[in-house]
C-alpha positions as CSV (number, residue, x, y, z in Angstrom):
1,M,-231.0,11.1,-121.9
2,E,-230.5,11.8,-125.7
3,Y,-232.4,14.8,-127.3
4,T,-233.4,15.2,-131.1
5,P,-234.3,17.2,-133.3
6,T,-237.3,17.2,-135.3
7,P,-238.0,18.7,-138.4
8,L,-240.4,21.3,-136.8
9,E,-238.6,24.0,-134.8
10,D,-238.5,23.5,-131.0
11,C,-240.2,19.8,-131.1
12,F,-237.8,16.8,-130.2
13,I,-237.6,13.6,-129.2
14,V,-236.6,12.9,-125.5
15,T,-235.0,9.4,-125.5
16,P,-234.1,7.9,-121.6
17,N,-231.6,5.7,-120.8
18,A,-232.4,2.5,-119.7
19,F,-230.6,0.7,-117.1
20,E,-231.3,-3.1,-117.6
21,D,-230.4,-6.4,-115.2
22,K,-232.6,-9.6,-114.2
23,R,-235.0,-7.6,-112.1
24,G,-236.2,-5.3,-115.2
25,F,-235.1,-1.8,-116.0
26,F,-234.8,2.0,-114.8
27,S,-235.1,5.0,-116.5
28,E,-235.4,8.3,-115.4
29,T,-238.0,9.9,-117.6
30,F,-237.8,13.7,-116.9
31,N,-235.0,15.8,-115.4
32,K,-236.3,19.1,-115.2
33,K,-232.7,20.8,-114.7
34,T,-231.1,18.3,-117.4
35,F,-234.5,19.0,-119.8
36,E,-233.8,23.2,-119.7
37,K,-230.2,22.9,-120.3
38,V,-230.4,20.6,-123.3
39,A,-233.4,22.2,-124.8
40,G,-232.9,25.4,-123.8
41,V,-236.6,25.7,-122.9
42,S,-237.5,26.7,-119.6
43,I,-240.3,24.3,-118.3
44,D,-242.9,23.5,-115.2
45,F,-244.9,20.5,-115.7
46,V,-248.1,21.1,-113.5
47,Q,-250.4,18.4,-114.5
48,D,-250.1,15.0,-115.6
49,N,-252.6,13.1,-117.8
50,Q,-252.7,9.4,-118.7
51,S,-255.3,7.7,-120.9
52,S,-256.1,3.7,-121.7
53,S,-257.3,3.1,-125.5
54,R,-257.8,0.1,-127.7
55,K,-256.7,-0.2,-131.1
56,G,-257.9,2.0,-133.7
57,V,-259.0,5.1,-131.7
58,V,-257.9,8.5,-132.7
59,R,-257.1,11.0,-130.3
60,G,-256.9,14.9,-131.8
61,L,-255.8,17.0,-133.2
62,H,-256.2,19.2,-130.1
63,F,-254.8,21.9,-128.9
64,Q,-255.4,24.9,-126.2
65,K,-255.7,28.2,-127.2
66,G,-254.0,31.7,-126.1
67,I,-252.7,32.1,-122.9
68,M,-253.8,28.6,-121.9
69,A,-251.8,26.7,-124.5
70,Q,-250.1,23.7,-123.4
71,A,-246.6,22.1,-123.9
72,K,-246.5,18.4,-123.2
73,L,-244.1,15.8,-122.9
74,V,-245.4,12.9,-124.6
75,R,-245.2,9.0,-124.4
76,S,-246.7,5.5,-124.6
77,I,-246.1,3.5,-121.2
78,Y,-247.9,0.1,-122.5
79,G,-248.6,-0.4,-126.3
80,E,-248.2,1.6,-128.9
81,I,-249.3,5.2,-131.0
82,L,-248.1,6.8,-133.7
83,D,-247.7,10.1,-132.2
84,V,-248.7,13.3,-134.3
85,V,-248.1,17.5,-134.1
86,V,-248.7,19.9,-136.2
87,D,-246.8,23.6,-135.5
88,L,-249.8,26.4,-135.7
89,R,-247.4,29.0,-134.7
90,K,-247.6,31.5,-137.5
91,D,-244.4,33.0,-137.0
92,S,-242.5,29.6,-137.4
93,K,-240.5,28.8,-140.1
94,T,-242.5,25.2,-139.8
95,F,-245.9,26.4,-139.7
96,G,-248.4,24.3,-141.2
97,K,-246.2,21.3,-140.9
98,T,-246.3,18.4,-139.7
99,F,-244.3,15.5,-137.7
100,S,-245.4,11.8,-136.5
101,I,-243.2,9.4,-134.2
102,L,-243.8,5.6,-133.3
103,L,-244.3,6.0,-129.7
104,T,-244.0,2.8,-128.0
105,S,-243.3,0.8,-124.6
106,E,-240.4,-0.9,-125.9
107,N,-238.6,2.4,-127.5
108,R,-239.7,4.5,-124.6
109,K,-239.2,7.5,-126.9
110,Q,-240.6,10.7,-125.6
111,L,-241.6,14.1,-127.5
112,F,-241.7,17.3,-126.1
113,V,-245.0,19.1,-128.0
114,P,-243.9,22.6,-127.6
115,R,-247.0,25.2,-126.9
116,G,-248.5,26.6,-130.2
117,F,-248.8,22.9,-131.7
118,A,-251.9,21.1,-132.0
119,H,-251.4,17.0,-131.0
120,G,-253.1,13.8,-131.8
121,F,-252.3,10.1,-131.9
122,I,-253.5,6.9,-133.0
123,V,-253.4,3.8,-130.9
124,L,-251.8,0.3,-133.0
125,K,-252.1,-1.7,-130.1
126,D,-254.8,-3.2,-127.8
127,H,-254.6,-1.7,-123.9
128,T,-251.9,1.0,-124.6
129,I,-251.5,3.6,-122.1
130,F,-250.6,7.1,-122.9
131,A,-249.0,9.6,-120.6
132,Y,-248.3,13.1,-121.2
133,K,-247.2,16.3,-119.0
134,C,-248.7,19.4,-119.3
135,D,-246.9,23.0,-118.8
136,N,-250.7,24.9,-118.1
137,Y,-253.7,23.5,-116.9
138,Y,-256.6,22.4,-119.2
139,N,-259.3,25.0,-120.2
140,K,-262.2,23.7,-121.7
141,A,-263.2,27.4,-122.9
142,S,-259.9,27.1,-124.5
143,E,-259.9,23.8,-126.5
144,S,-259.8,23.5,-129.8
145,G,-258.9,21.1,-132.7
146,I,-258.4,20.7,-135.9
147,I,-260.3,17.3,-137.7
148,Y,-258.2,14.2,-138.3
149,N,-258.4,13.9,-141.9
150,D,-258.1,17.6,-142.9
151,P,-256.3,17.7,-146.6
152,A,-254.2,20.5,-146.2
153,I,-252.2,18.9,-143.4
154,N,-252.4,15.1,-145.1
155,I,-251.6,12.9,-142.2
156,D,-251.0,9.3,-142.8
157,W,-252.5,7.6,-139.6
158,I,-251.4,3.9,-140.8
159,L,-254.2,2.4,-140.3
160,P,-257.3,2.4,-142.8
161,E,-259.9,4.7,-141.8
162,S,-262.5,2.0,-141.3
163,E,-260.6,1.0,-138.6
164,F,-260.4,4.4,-137.1
165,I,-262.8,4.9,-133.5
166,L,-263.2,8.8,-133.2
167,S,-265.2,11.0,-130.5
168,E,-267.8,13.0,-131.8
169,K,-266.2,15.9,-130.4
170,D,-263.5,15.2,-132.5
171,L,-265.4,14.2,-135.4
172,A,-267.0,17.8,-135.4
173,L,-263.5,19.4,-135.6
174,Q,-263.1,22.3,-138.4
175,P,-259.9,21.9,-141.0
176,L,-256.9,23.8,-140.1
177,K,-257.4,26.3,-142.8
178,S,-261.7,26.7,-142.2
């Protein structure tokens, strides 16, 4: 596996090796020992989640507050998304900064999202399947988020806003500096 830093502190891209032959391919998508050695982060993933969405769906920007904060390892199993993170850690050198990456079933890239980050994505192809590992359990009382179109963070979601499909819950989120 290849580990590539992003411009955001403690956030990085994980690119698994793929071994291909006439049958298809095999890829190890996570190895705790290697991850902890290379990333320098002790991690214990306790929950895996998966969603299926059509083109234009925007999910996020979500995070869990306090002791229920979650680190995530995210990827597209099928299809294509633009994955977006925002560093919310006030003591971080990259506080308030964003990073986005194209995650596809073809490029097999994954993004490690540390605790203290908001996370979201937009689906760029119909029938996309998105999966992620979390190092803490979901807790409804701790959920929070930032509105997708917050002008202070100015995310380029690639698609025109007229194509966006958002939940009522995500439309009710507030800006970062509200």
